C-alpha positions as CSV (number, residue, x, y, z in Angstrom):
1,X,126.4,49.3,87.7
2,X,123.6,46.7,87.7
3,X,124.9,44.1,90.1
4,X,123.6,40.6,90.8
5,X,124.2,39.6,94.4
6,X,124.1,35.8,94.9
7,X,123.5,34.5,98.4
8,X,121.5,31.5,99.8
9,X,118.0,31.5,101.2
10,X,117.5,33.0,104.6
11,X,115.4,30.3,106.3
12,X,114.3,32.9,108.9
13,X,117.8,33.5,110.0
14,X,118.2,37.1,111.3
15,X,121.9,37.3,110.5
16,X,121.3,36.0,107.0
17,X,118.6,38.5,106.3
18,X,120.6,41.4,107.7
19,X,123.8,40.6,105.8
20,X,121.8,40.7,102.6
21,X,120.1,44.0,103.6
22,X,123.5,45.5,104.5
23,X,125.2,44.3,101.3
24,X,122.5,45.8,99.1
25,X,122.4,49.1,101.1
26,X,126.1,49.5,100.9
27,X,126.2,48.9,97.1
28,X,123.3,51.5,96.8
29,X,125.3,54.0,98.8
30,X,128.1,53.5,96.3
31,X,125.8,54.4,93.5
32,X,125.0,50.9,92.1
33,X,121.8,49.1,91.4
34,X,122.0,45.7,93.1
35,X,119.5,42.9,92.8
36,X,119.5,39.9,95.1
37,X,119.5,36.3,93.7
38,X,118.3,33.9,96.4
39,X,118.8,30.1,96.1
40,X,118.0,27.3,98.6
41,X,120.8,26.4,100.9
42,X,120.2,22.7,101.7
43,X,119.3,20.2,99.0
44,X,116.1,18.8,100.3
45,X,112.9,17.8,98.5
46,X,109.7,19.7,99.2
47,X,108.5,16.9,101.3
48,X,111.7,16.7,103.3
49,X,111.7,20.5,103.9
50,X,108.1,20.3,105.1
51,X,109.0,17.5,107.5
52,X,112.0,19.4,108.8
53,X,109.9,22.5,109.3
54,X,107.3,20.5,111.3
55,X,109.9,18.9,113.4
56,X,111.5,22.2,114.2
57,X,108.4,24.2,115.1
58,X,105.5,22.0,115.8
59,X,107.0,18.9,117.6
60,X,104.4,16.4,118.6
61,X,102.0,19.2,119.7
62,X,100.9,20.3,116.2
63,X,102.3,17.7,113.8
64,X,99.1,15.8,113.8
65,X,97.1,18.9,113.0
66,X,99.3,20.0,110.0
67,X,97.2,20.5,106.9
68,X,98.7,23.0,104.6
69,X,101.1,26.0,104.5
70,X,98.7,28.4,106.4
71,X,100.5,27.8,109.7
72,X,103.9,28.3,108.1
73,X,102.7,31.6,106.6
74,X,101.7,32.8,110.1
75,X,104.9,31.7,111.7
76,X,107.0,33.5,109.1
77,X,104.9,36.6,108.7
78,X,107.3,38.9,110.4
79,X,110.5,37.7,108.6
80,X,108.6,37.6,105.3
81,X,107.5,41.2,105.8
82,X,111.1,42.4,106.3
83,X,112.4,40.5,103.3
84,X,109.7,41.8,101.0
85,X,109.9,45.4,102.3
86,X,113.6,45.9,102.7
87,X,115.4,43.2,100.7
88,X,113.7,41.6,97.7
89,X,110.5,43.5,96.9
90,X,110.7,42.3,93.3
91,X,112.8,39.2,93.5
92,X,111.7,35.6,93.7
93,X,114.0,32.8,95.0
94,X,115.8,30.8,92.3
95,X,115.2,27.1,92.7
96,X,116.1,25.4,89.5
97,X,119.0,25.2,87.0
98,X,116.7,26.6,84.4
99,X,116.4,29.8,86.3
100,X,120.2,30.1,86.4
101,X,120.4,29.9,82.6
102,X,118.1,32.9,82.4
103,X,119.9,35.1,84.8
104,X,122.5,36.3,82.4
105,X,119.8,37.6,80.1
106,X,119.3,40.4,82.6
107,X,122.5,42.1,81.4
108,X,124.2,42.5,84.7
109,X,127.4,44.5,84.8
110,X,128.8,42.5,87.7
111,X,128.1,39.4,89.7
112,X,128.9,39.3,93.4
113,X,128.7,36.2,95.6
114,X,128.4,36.7,99.3
115,X,128.1,37.1,102.1
116,X,127.7,34.3,104.6
117,X,128.6,30.7,104.1
118,X,128.1,30.6,100.3
119,X,131.3,28.6,99.9
120,X,130.4,25.9,102.5
121,X,130.1,22.9,100.2
122,X,128.1,20.7,102.6
123,X,125.4,23.4,103.2
124,X,125.0,25.3,99.9
125,X,122.7,23.5,97.5
126,X,124.0,25.2,94.4
127,X,127.7,25.3,95.3
128,X,128.5,24.9,91.6
129,X,127.0,28.3,90.9
130,X,128.7,30.1,93.7
131,X,131.7,30.5,91.5
132,X,129.6,31.8,88.5
133,X,130.2,28.9,86.1
134,X,126.8,29.8,84.6
135,X,128.1,33.2,83.5
136,X,129.7,32.4,80.1
137,X,130.5,36.0,79.0
138,X,133.8,37.6,80.0
139,X,132.2,41.1,80.0
140,X,130.6,41.3,83.5
141,X,132.9,41.7,86.6
142,X,132.9,38.6,88.7
143,X,133.8,38.9,92.4
144,X,133.2,37.7,95.9
145,X,132.6,39.8,99.0
146,X,132.9,38.3,102.5
147,X,132.3,34.8,101.1
148,X,132.7,32.2,103.9
149,X,133.8,28.6,103.8
150,X,132.2,28.4,107.3
151,X,135.0,26.2,108.5
152,X,138.8,26.3,108.5
153,X,139.2,22.9,106.7
154,X,138.8,22.0,103.0
155,X,135.3,20.5,102.2
156,X,135.5,20.4,98.4
157,X,136.2,17.2,96.6
158,X,139.0,16.9,94.1
159,X,136.8,17.5,91.1
160,X,135.2,20.6,92.7
161,X,138.6,22.0,93.7
162,X,139.9,21.7,90.2
163,X,136.8,23.2,88.6
164,X,136.4,26.1,91.0
165,X,140.1,26.9,90.9
166,X,139.7,27.6,87.2
167,X,136.5,29.5,87.7
168,X,137.8,31.8,90.4
169,X,140.7,32.9,88.1
170,X,138.0,34.8,86.2
171,X,137.2,36.9,89.4
172,X,138.4,40.4,89.3
173,X,138.5,40.4,93.1
174,X,138.2,37.8,95.9
175,X,137.2,38.9,99.4
176,X,136.5,36.5,102.2
177,X,135.0,36.9,105.7
178,X,137.4,34.8,107.7
179,X,141.2,34.9,107.9
180,X,141.2,31.1,107.5
181,X,139.4,31.7,104.2
182,X,142.4,33.8,103.0
183,X,144.7,30.8,103.7
184,X,142.3,28.3,102.0
185,X,142.1,30.4,98.9
186,X,145.8,30.6,98.6
187,X,146.5,26.9,99.3
188,X,143.7,25.3,97.2
189,X,142.9,28.0,94.6
190,X,146.3,29.7,94.3
191,X,144.3,33.0,94.7
192,X,145.1,36.0,96.9
193,X,142.0,36.9,98.9
194,X,141.3,40.1,100.9
195,X,140.0,39.7,104.5
196,X,137.0,42.0,104.9
197,X,134.1,42.7,107.3
198,X,130.8,41.0,107.3
199,X,128.4,43.3,105.4
200,X,126.4,44.0,108.5
201,X,129.4,45.8,109.9
202,X,129.7,48.1,106.9
203,X,126.7,50.0,108.2
204,X,126.6,52.2,111.3
205,X,124.2,51.6,114.2
206,X,122.2,54.6,113.1
207,X,121.5,52.9,109.8
208,X,119.8,50.1,111.7
209,X,118.1,52.6,114.1
210,X,116.6,54.2,111.1
211,X,114.5,51.1,110.2
212,X,113.8,50.4,113.9
213,X,112.2,53.8,114.1
214,X,110.3,53.3,110.8
215,X,108.7,50.2,112.3
216,X,108.0,51.9,115.7
217,X,109.6,49.1,117.6
218,X,108.9,49.4,121.4
219,X,111.7,49.0,124.0
220,X,112.4,45.6,125.4
221,X,111.9,45.0,129.2
222,X,115.3,43.8,130.2
223,X,119.0,44.6,130.1
224,X,120.7,41.2,129.5
225,X,120.1,40.2,125.9
226,X,120.4,36.4,125.4
227,X,120.5,35.4,121.7
228,X,121.0,31.7,121.9
229,X,120.5,29.4,118.9
230,X,121.2,26.1,120.7
231,X,120.3,26.5,124.3
232,X,121.6,23.9,126.8
233,X,122.2,23.7,130.6
234,X,125.8,25.0,130.2
235,X,124.7,28.2,128.4
236,X,121.7,28.7,130.7
237,X,124.2,28.5,133.7
238,X,126.2,31.4,132.2
239,X,123.1,33.4,131.6
240,X,122.0,32.9,135.3
241,X,125.5,33.8,136.5
242,X,125.7,37.0,134.5
243,X,122.1,38.0,135.5
244,X,122.9,37.6,139.1
245,X,126.4,39.2,139.1
246,X,125.4,42.1,136.9
247,X,121.9,42.5,138.4
248,X,120.4,42.5,134.8
249,X,117.1,41.1,133.8
250,X,117.5,38.7,130.9
251,X,115.4,39.0,127.8
252,X,115.3,37.2,124.4
253,X,114.8,38.3,120.8
254,X,114.3,34.9,119.2
255,X,111.7,32.2,119.2
256,X,110.4,31.0,122.5
257,X,111.8,27.7,123.9
258,X,110.0,24.6,122.5
259,X,108.5,23.8,125.9
260,X,106.8,27.3,125.9
261,X,105.2,26.9,122.4
262,X,101.6,26.3,123.4
263,X,99.8,28.2,120.6
264,X,100.5,29.0,117.0
265,X,101.2,32.6,117.9
266,X,104.0,31.4,120.3
267,X,105.8,30.0,117.2
268,X,105.9,33.3,115.3
269,X,109.4,34.7,114.6
270,X,109.9,38.1,116.2
271,X,110.3,41.0,113.8
272,X,113.7,41.7,112.4
273,X,113.6,45.2,113.8
274,X,112.7,43.8,117.3
275,X,115.8,41.7,117.0
276,X,117.8,44.8,116.2
277,X,116.1,46.8,118.9
278,X,117.3,44.1,121.4
279,X,120.9,44.9,120.7
280,X,120.2,48.6,120.9
281,X,118.5,48.3,124.3
282,X,120.8,45.8,125.8
283,X,123.4,46.6,128.4
284,X,125.0,43.2,128.0
285,X,124.8,40.3,125.5
286,X,125.2,36.6,125.7
287,X,125.1,34.7,122.4
288,X,126.3,31.6,120.6
289,X,125.7,33.3,117.2
290,X,128.2,34.8,114.8
291,X,126.0,37.7,113.9
292,X,125.0,38.0,117.6
293,X,128.7,38.7,118.2
294,X,128.9,41.1,115.2
295,X,126.0,43.2,116.4
296,X,127.2,43.3,120.0
297,X,130.5,44.7,118.7
298,X,128.7,47.1,116.3
299,X,126.5,48.5,119.1
300,X,129.3,48.5,121.6
301,X,127.7,46.1,124.0
302,X,129.8,44.0,126.4
303,X,129.3,40.4,125.6
304,X,130.2,36.7,126.1
305,X,130.3,34.5,123.0
306,X,129.7,30.8,123.5
307,X,131.5,29.0,120.7
308,X,129.1,27.1,118.5
309,X,131.2,24.2,117.3
310,X,128.4,22.6,115.3
311,X,127.8,25.8,113.3
312,X,131.5,26.5,112.7
313,X,134.2,27.9,115.1
314,X,136.4,29.6,112.4
315,X,133.8,32.4,112.0
316,X,133.9,33.2,115.8
317,X,137.7,33.0,116.0
318,X,138.3,35.2,113.0
319,X,135.7,37.9,113.9
320,X,136.9,38.3,117.5
321,X,140.6,38.3,116.5
322,X,139.9,41.3,114.2
323,X,139.0,43.3,117.2
324,X,141.3,41.8,119.8
325,X,138.4,40.2,121.6
326,X,139.4,36.6,121.6
327,X,139.0,36.5,125.4
328,X,135.2,37.0,125.0
329,X,134.9,33.5,123.5
330,X,134.1,30.6,125.9
331,X,133.5,26.9,125.3
332,X,132.1,26.0,128.7
333,X,130.5,27.6,131.8
334,X,133.7,27.1,133.6
335,X,135.5,29.5,131.2
336,X,132.8,32.2,131.7
337,X,134.1,33.3,135.1
338,X,132.7,36.2,137.0
339,X,135.9,38.1,136.3
340,X,135.6,37.5,132.5
341,X,131.9,38.5,132.5
342,X,132.8,41.8,134.3
343,X,135.9,42.5,132.3
344,X,135.7,45.9,130.6
345,X,136.1,46.1,126.8
346,X,138.2,49.0,125.4
347,X,135.6,50.2,122.9
348,X,137.8,53.0,121.7
349,X,140.3,50.4,120.4
350,X,137.5,48.3,119.0
351,X,135.9,51.2,117.1
352,X,139.3,52.3,115.8
353,X,139.8,48.8,114.3
354,X,136.3,48.8,113.0
355,X,136.9,52.0,111.0
356,X,140.2,50.6,109.7
357,X,138.5,47.3,108.5
358,X,135.6,49.3,107.1
359,X,137.9,51.4,105.0
360,X,139.7,48.3,103.7
361,X,136.3,46.6,102.9
362,X,134.8,49.6,101.2
363,X,137.9,50.3,99.2
364,X,137.8,46.7,98.0
365,X,134.3,47.2,96.7
366,X,135.1,50.5,95.1
367,X,138.2,49.3,93.3
368,X,136.8,45.9,92.2
369,X,133.6,47.5,90.8
370,X,135.5,50.0,88.6
371,X,134.6,49.4,85.0
372,X,136.9,47.2,83.0
373,X,136.9,49.7,80.2
């Protein structure tokens, strides 16, 4: 089938890029022809987006020297390379309602929304389109895969709830990423949803090692991978404690801290395959990222997950519960005791659960994408 996969723009987010890559690769393995439809996530004007970008990357150091998009091109060169080579070599992001009206002319056999927080009303700019209201024909299959509300509370207003409840009844299959999403779909949409894996976990580590090798990524110098999105003193204390107790050298796979950004090159995002190589090389992982947890589990690396309340705790709780790893989640440095850091994970049990959920997830895709005829 020719399948349109709707997700929101990546914004240099490694998890976002890799979930799209994995979704497309999985569908191709199943014999389909997927095409990714990218839309902006946050509803900001061009001027506001530029201002936000400057604030995030340049601070006071380079804001006065900002002239055009040339610096932005340099900063995003590695992530853009991965997107253009491995995800959307022929696809341009959709940014207006007019583009949506033209999508259906491509004669897709199916429309799939997901993964990631595509049903998080306060984040997704085109939330109205995440339920395929723009698809007027009843011929294509409509479905979701690992769609996430991001939180375990209901963020849609009354009008949205009523409209989306009608639209989701057209879906042949509904699959969500969090167990809380199953409950939300039942309570507010009166729809039975299937709890499935994030697309990144549908692939084996060897699938990722294949592209790591293609890009000739060198090994990292360190054993303790720290993938932290929002660094603070509490998290740094856990990193220092783990490094000392485990005798592991810390290393990072994301942007340098703001205080270390002295040149434009310091602001360049590391390559996506260097990010993946970090998990492959690591002997231990400390992260406050959902996808950081997912890849630690996938690569069988012992880890501590620091709950990121601002970015949504439902995602962490659901993922860790699937594998019986709730004890790896902490919310303070006090909870990350030496005993917890050194606690041994039963990877045989984890991998057994992974295979079970992978079968459920793949079967959902296979059955839902069977022709209506």
